[in-house]
C-alpha positions in Angstrom: 159.2 77.3 93.5 156.5 75.9 95.9 155.3 72.5 95.6 152.0 71.8 94.5 149.4 69.8 96.5 148.5 66.6 94.7 145.0 65.2 94.6 144.4 62.6 97.3 147.5 63.7 99.3 147.0 64.2 103.1 146.9 68.0 102.4 144.4 67.9 99.9 142.1 65.7 102.1 142.8 68.4 105.0 141.8 71.1 102.7 138.5 69.5 101.7 137.7 68.4 105.2 138.2 72.1 106.2 136.0 73.4 103.3 133.2 70.9 104.2 133.4 72.1 107.9 133.0 75.7 107.0 130.3 74.9 104.6 128.5 73.1 107.3 128.9 75.7 109.8 127.4 78.2 107.6 124.6 75.9 106.7 123.9 75.5 110.4 124.0 79.4 111.2 121.7 79.9 108.2 119.3 77.1 109.6 119.6 78.7 113.2 118.5 82.0 111.6 115.8 80.7 109.6 114.6 78.5 112.7 114.5 81.8 114.7 112.6 83.4 111.9 110.0 80.6 112.0 109.6 80.9 115.6 109.2 84.5 115.4 106.6 84.3 112.7 104.6 81.5 114.6 104.6 83.8 117.6 103.4 86.8 115.6 100.6 84.6 114.2 99.5 83.2 117.5 99.3 86.9 118.6 97.4 88.0 115.8 95.0 85.0 116.1 94.2 85.8 119.9 93.5 89.4 118.9 91.2 88.0 116.3 89.5 85.7 118.8 89.2 88.6 121.5 87.9 91.0 118.9 85.3 88.2 117.7 84.4 87.8 121.2 83.7 91.2 122.0 81.6 91.8 118.8 79.5 88.6 119.8 79.1 90.1 123.3 78.5 93.5 122.0 75.6 92.4 119.4 74.0 89.9 122.2 73.7 93.1 124.4 72.4 95.1 121.6 70.2 92.6 120.7 68.6 92.1 124.2 68.6 95.8 124.7 66.7 96.5 121.4 64.4 93.7 121.5 62.4 94.8 124.4 61.4 98.5 123.1 61.1 97.1 119.6 58.5 94.4 121.0 56.7 97.2 122.8 56.2 99.4 119.7 55.0 96.2 117.9 52.7 95.6 120.7 51.3 99.1 120.8 51.0 99.2 117.0 49.0 96.2 117.3 46.7 97.6 119.6 46.2 100.9 117.6 45.7 98.8 114.4 42.9 96.7 116.1 41.5 100.1 117.2 41.1 98.7 120.8 41.4 102.4 122.2 39.0 103.9 119.6 38.8 104.3 115.9 41.5 105.5 113.8 41.3 107.5 110.5 42.7 106.1 107.2 45.7 108.5 107.7 46.2 107.3 111.2 46.2 103.5 109.9 48.7 104.6 107.3 51.1 106.2 110.0 50.7 103.1 112.4 51.5 100.8 109.4 54.7 102.8 108.6 55.8 102.6 112.5 55.1 98.8 112.7 57.0 98.2 109.4 60.2 100.2 110.6 60.0 98.4 113.8 59.8 94.8 112.1 62.6 96.0 109.8 64.7 97.0 112.7 63.9 93.8 114.7 65.0 91.8 111.5 68.3 93.5 111.2 69.0 92.9 114.9 68.3 89.2 114.8 70.4 88.9 111.3 73.3 90.7 112.9 73.1 88.5 116.0 72.8 85.1 114.0 75.9 86.2 111.9 77.8 87.2 115.0 77.1 83.8 116.5 78.2 81.7 113.2 81.5 83.7 113.1 82.1 83.1 116.9 81.4 79.3 116.3 78.6 79.4 118.8 75.6 78.6 116.6 73.7 75.5 117.7 72.7 72.7 115.5 69.8 70.6 116.7 69.2 67.8 114.0 65.8 65.7 114.3 63.9 63.6 111.8 60.9 65.6 110.2 58.6 65.4 107.1 58.8 67.9 104.4 54.9 68.1 104.5 55.0 69.6 107.9 57.7 72.2 107.1 55.9 73.4 104.0 52.7 73.6 106.0 54.3 75.6 108.7 55.9 77.8 105.8 52.7 78.1 104.2 50.7 79.5 107.6 53.6 81.9 108.1 53.4 83.7 104.8 49.6 83.5 104.5 49.1 87.2 106.3 51.5 88.4 103.8 50.3 87.0 100.6 47.0 88.5 101.4 48.5 91.9 101.0 50.1 91.2 97.7 49.1 90.4 94.0 51.7 87.4 93.9 50.7 83.8 94.4 52.7 81.9 96.9 52.4 78.1 95.7 53.9 75.1 97.6 54.4 71.9 95.5 53.2 69.2 97.3 56.0 67.0 98.6 54.2 63.8 99.1 56.2 60.8 98.7 59.7 62.8 99.7 61.8 61.0 102.5 62.1 62.3 105.8 65.3 64.4 106.6 67.6 64.1 109.5 68.8 67.7 109.9 68.0 71.1 111.8 64.4 71.9 110.5 64.7 75.3 112.1 67.7 76.3 109.9 66.1 74.8 107.0 63.0 76.7 107.4 64.9 80.0 108.1 67.0 79.5 104.5 63.5 78.9 102.8 61.9 82.1 104.8 64.5 84.3 103.4 64.3 83.1 99.8 60.4 83.4 100.0 60.5 86.9 101.6 63.0 88.0 98.8 61.0 86.3 96.1 57.8 88.1 97.2 59.5 91.4 97.5 60.9 91.2 94.0 57.6 89.8 92.6 55.0 92.7 92.5 52.7 90.3 90.4 52.9 86.8 89.4 53.8 83.5 91.1 56.5 82.3 93.7 56.7 78.6 93.9 58.4 76.4 96.5 59.6 72.9 95.8 61.5 70.0 97.0 62.8 66.9 95.1 65.3 64.2 95.5 68.6 64.3 93.5 70.1 61.2 92.0 73.0 61.7 94.4 70.8 61.3 97.5 70.7 64.9 98.4 67.6 67.0 98.6 67.1 70.3 96.6 64.7 73.0 97.9 63.9 75.5 95.3 61.9 78.7 95.4 61.2 80.0 91.9 59.6 83.3 91.1 58.3 85.3 88.0 59.8 88.5 89.3 62.2 91.2 88.0 65.1 88.9 87.8 68.8 89.7 88.8 71.4 90.8 86.0 74.2 88.5 85.4 77.0 90.9 86.7 75.2 91.3 90.1 74.6 87.5 90.8 78.1 86.6 92.1 77.8 89.1 95.1 74.2 88.2 96.4 75.4 85.6 99.0 78.0 88.3 100.4 77.3 90.0 103.7 75.4 93.2 103.3 74.9 92.6 99.6 71.6 94.3 98.3 70.4 94.4 94.6 70.0 97.7 93.2 66.3 98.5 91.9 63.4 100.5 92.4 61.9 98.0 94.6 64.9 97.7 96.6 65.0 101.5 97.4 61.3 101.1 98.6 61.7 97.9 100.6 64.6 98.1 102.4 66.4 95.1 104.0 69.6 94.1 106.0 71.6 92.6 103.0 72.4 89.9 105.3 69.7 87.0 104.6 71.1 85.4 101.7 74.6 85.6 103.5 73.0 83.8 106.4 71.4 81.3 104.1 74.9 80.3 102.9 76.3 80.1 106.2 73.6 77.8 107.5 73.4 75.7 104.4 77.3 75.2 104.9 76.9 74.1 108.5 74.3 71.7 107.4 76.5 70.1 105.0 75.1 71.5 101.8 75.4 74.5 99.5 73.3 77.3 98.0 72.8 78.6 94.3 70.6 80.8 92.3 69.9 81.4 88.5 68.1 84.3 87.1 67.2 86.3 84.0 66.2 89.9 84.1 62.6 90.0 83.3 62.1 86.5 83.6 62.5 85.9 87.3 64.8 83.9 89.5 65.4 80.6 91.2 67.1 80.3 94.5 67.9 76.9 95.6 69.8 74.9 98.7 71.0 71.5 98.3 71.2 69.4 101.7 72.0 65.8 102.5 69.2 63.7 103.8 71.0 63.2 106.9 73.2 65.6 108.6 77.0 64.6 108.6 78.1 63.8 112.1 81.0 66.1 111.6 78.6 69.1 111.3 77.2 68.2 114.7 80.4 67.5 116.3 81.7 70.9 114.9 79.0 72.7 117.1 79.6 73.6 120.9 
């Protein structure tokens, strides 16, 4: 009959030590296998990241090339259409004027689409430039009022700019702010056949500034509101079918607002109108400037 190994005996300690060695060896092997898997995963992620970077770079180059190649003929078309509309080469009939307006509008829409695509590609590639400077909102509203004067003369909607007197100066990229508001105002006029479009700015309790464009147009159903700031999102309505767009305007507004350290938002009720707003810090954060190339 074999003799049992007593706990605490040299034989028992040797068995315990051997067992611990085996467990330690198994654990090291498992860790080594895990480390190899992690290294392989990082290598694959780096490869995919490089492929995505190259794809983004190619897309940016393509859109830049496309933009350059499209702008020249589009500019020529718009110039010729303007000459024909002004009847510099002879009088046109009413039907001819209508056809020239169709050509001009189509060329302008295509030009806007090219610009929007190029801006979106620049943002995605991290090549957008932020140029902050101090400016007065009175000057910003005055420039926007002049930009939209020819458009409002052809619509039944009234464009109203609330007086921003007394508002503080802002240190941010006024061109990006103006582009956000231009997109908001254009959409508001598009979907407000009759009524008013009101542009305002006010200082909030936290020191930020809220720019808002409020209209009395057709309004937007609640189930469609969550997708409005996504790329290529468009509102399905009879007006939208008649007045086509790129579906990129609001997406660009969102991207620009984020680059300026702010955010966008909207509220709407069908049949009552909509308000689109952008909230921005009075002074552009240094991190936002440093993040641009």
